[in-house]
N, C-alpha and C positions, 0 to 999 in steps of 0.2 A: 504414330505406331498403327500397325494393322493388327486386325481380329479375324480369326477362321470363323466363319459363319455357322461351320458345322460343329465344331467342338469348343470354340471360344479361345483357343490358344493365342497369346499375343505374340507378334513378332514386331521386329525393328522396321523401319521405312524400307530396308532392305532385305525383303523377305523371300523365300524360295518360290519357285512355281506352283508347288502343292506342299498342303500341310504336313509335317512330319508325322504328327500323331494320328490323323485320321484320313489323310489321303486327299482332303479337300481342295477345291482349287478356287474358292470364291473368298475374298477377304474384303473387309470394310475397315475405313479410317475411323479409329477412335482417339479421344484426347489421353494423352500420357496421365498414369496415375498420380493423385495428388500428393505431394510431399508432406510429411507430418514432422511437427517440430514439438517441441516442450511449450506449455502454455506461457509460461514467463517470456520466453524468447518472441514468440510470436506478438504477445502484446508489447513488448519493450519496441519491436520494430515499428509497428502500427503507432505508437505514441511517438517514435521518433519522427517519422514522416509528417505526423501533424505538428509537432514542435518545429521542424524545420521549415514548415509552410509559414507558420508563426513568426518565426524569427527572422525569417527573411522580408517579410513585409513590415515588420515592425523598425528592423534594421534601415530600410528604405525611407521609411516616414521619417525616422528620427534624423537621417542625413540630410533629407528635404527641410524639415522643420526648424532645424537649429540654424541654419544660415539666415532663413526668413525671419527667425526671432531676433536675429543679431542685426539684420540691415534695417528691419522696420521697427526696431526698439522704441517704445514710446512709454515711459515710466509713468507718465500722466494718465495713461489710459489702460487700466488693468486688463481689459478685454480687446487689445489692439491684435493678439494673435487670432483671436476669433473672427475678426473682420478681414484679416489678410487669407485665412484659410476659407475662399470660397468654394462654391460646388465644385467649379471647373478645376481650382487648384489640389484640392482633396481628389477629385476622381483621377486627375493625371498622376499623382502621387500613389494611389492605389493601382493604377493600371501599371506603373513602373515597377511596383513590387511584384505583381503578378507576372509581367514578363521576364523579370530577372529569376523568378522562381521557377518559370517552365525551360528557361534555358539552363540554369544550373541541374535539375532534374533530368532533363534530356542528355547533357553532357555526362552525368552520373551513370545513366544506363549505357551509353555509348561507349564510355571507357571500359565498362565491363563487358562489352559485346552481348548486350542484351537487347532484345527486341522492345522497343519503347512502348508501342501499342500494347503489346501482351502484358508488360510490367505494370502498366497503368489500367490494366482491365477493361480496355477499349475493343472490344470483341464486334464481330458480324451481328447484325441485327436486321429484321424484317422491315420492311417500310410500314406495314399495318401496326407493328409493335411501337414505331417511332411517332406514328400520327396518332395514336392512342394516347402514348406518352404525354404528347404535346397538350391534348385535351384535358388530361389529368392535372398537369401542372397550371393551366389556365383557371379551370374550374376550382382547383384547391385554393388559390390565392383569394379569389371572391369569398368561398366559403369560411376560410380562416379568417379573413378580414371582418366578415361579420360577427361571427361567434366571438373574437376577441374584442369586437366594439360592444356586444351586449353582457359581457363579463363584469361584473362591478369591482375592477381593480382598484386597490389604494391609490390616491393621488399622487404619493411619492413615487409609485412604480410607473404610473402613466407620465409624469413629468420625466422620468427618467428615459423611459421609452421614447417618448418625442424629442427628447434632445438628443438621444443618440442617433436618430433618423432624421433630424433636422435638415441636415444637407441633400437629401433627396427631394424636399419639398422647396429647395432654392430655385434660382431663376439661371441655373448652368446651361451649357450647351444640352438638348436633349439628346443627341446623338453620340455624344462623349458619355454621358450618364448610361445610356442604353449598353454601349459597347463594354463600359467597365462593370456597371452593376449587375446587367443580365448577361451578358455574352462571357466576358473573361471569368467573371465570379462563378456563374453556374458551371463552367467548364471546369477551372481548377479545382472548385470545391468538391466536384463529384469524383474527378480523377483522385484528390486526397483521401476525402471520406469515405467513398466507394471503391474506387479502383485501387488504392494502395492499402488503405486501412483494412477492407473486409477481404480481400485476398491472403491478407497476412493471417489475420485471425481466423479464417476457416481451416487452416492448417492444422490448430490445436484445440479449438473449442467449438463448440454446436453452432451450427448455422444460426440457430434464434439468438444465441448470447452474442454471436458477432454481430447481428442486426442491431441488437440493443445497444451494444457498446458503441458502434459507428452512430448510431443516432445521437446518443449522449455527448461524444466527441463533438459531433456537427453541431449541436445545440449549446456547448459551452464556448464555441467560438463567436456567438452572438453576443452583442453588447449590452442587452437588457434581459430583465427575467422575463417578460411578457414576450419578446422574440425567442428567448430560450425555449418556451413552452411550445409554441407552435411549430418552432423549427425541429424541435425533438419528434414531434408526431409527423412531420412530413419528413424527414429524414430517416425515421423508422419506415416510412411507405416507401421511399427510394431504396432504402437497404433490402426490403424484401423483392422490389422487382430486379434488384441487381442479382439477388440469390436465385430468381426463377431463371432469368435469361443470361446468367454470368457475363454481362457486358454493363459497362459504366454507361455506353451509348444513349441507351432510353432513359436513364437517370439525368443525363446531360441536358437532353431535350426537355425533359420534363421541368428541371431546376431552370434553366435558362426562360421557358416560358412562364413560369412562376414570377422570376424578376422582371419581366420585360412588362406584365400587368402592374407590378410594383411602381413603374417607372411613370405611370400615368395615371391620371384623375378618372374616376367613372361617375357616371351620374348618382345623384344621391335624392333622397326624397321618398316619400310614401310609396307612390307605384313604382318608380323605377327601381327602388331598392327589393321591392318584392318580386317583380319580373326578373331582374340580374339573379336574384338569390334563387327563384324556383329554377331557373334555365341552368345555373351552375351547379344545383342539387342535382338535376337530371343527368346532366353531361359528366358530373363527377361519379355517379353512381354507374352509369353506362361505361364510362372508362375502366371502372374498377373490375366490372364483370368480365371486360374486354381482355383487360391485362391477366385475368384468371384464366380465362379461355384461350387465348392464343398461344400456340406453342413456341417452344424455342426451336430455332433454324437448327438443322443438323450440322452446317457449318460452323456454328458458333463453338470456340473453344473455350475450356475452361479457364477461366483468368486466375484460377487459384494454384495452378501447376507451374512448377518450374520459375517460380518468383521468390524473391528474397525482401 
């Protein structure tokens, strides 16, 4: 749509040579107005996208695990399935679920003649914003890991958390782990919990409420109480980034960088820990200030407009 810079009247892309209201001849391109919906409908749509994402991944997992369980059945070893599901096998199953979801989602929007990037909230974003988002993700991982480590969690929660993420500490192919855990997980979770969920919720609820719901849905998708706590905080930060820049792209970059750090061990010990903690704190604070100050590009389109 176009807007007359003199009187503010809105026109479609096929606008006249002059404004019929004030006679102005200068127009600027603007985003179309956001569609409004009843709150229950927008919440339902947001939940359906997250449910679809979860269902596809569980379906692929069961489809892969059941044949393995039958083929390698060992009644004398109650833990035989755990031995079969190595890090690489688990990553391949997860990767297959992600790919299938991405294909189904793309087909769904193409059938409905929708722009896939716009529907998933992936809009334009400046390089400085992407660079700062990467710094935010890396520093966030180090800081959250330190904070989680000093909190006196009950042994039962710690054990459940370690069991849930045991495969990340396995001896699998590191490239496959990075591609699955960092790249695909970061991209698709942001497409779902920011690109799809946030844009639907913003059509009927206050942006702050949309950010909180998005963060909670994101945290509930993680397998332990401890991971749910820090992902809720991280998810809220990503939702705020999406709200400012109206694009899931900086969220994707930040999430991917956060997960890349999680795939590797970093030096521990008194001196090394303090140095990493100090540098991470400085970088994290710097990135937060930069994300607050950096403006949204004029070309960025609202991901909340004309989507379902």
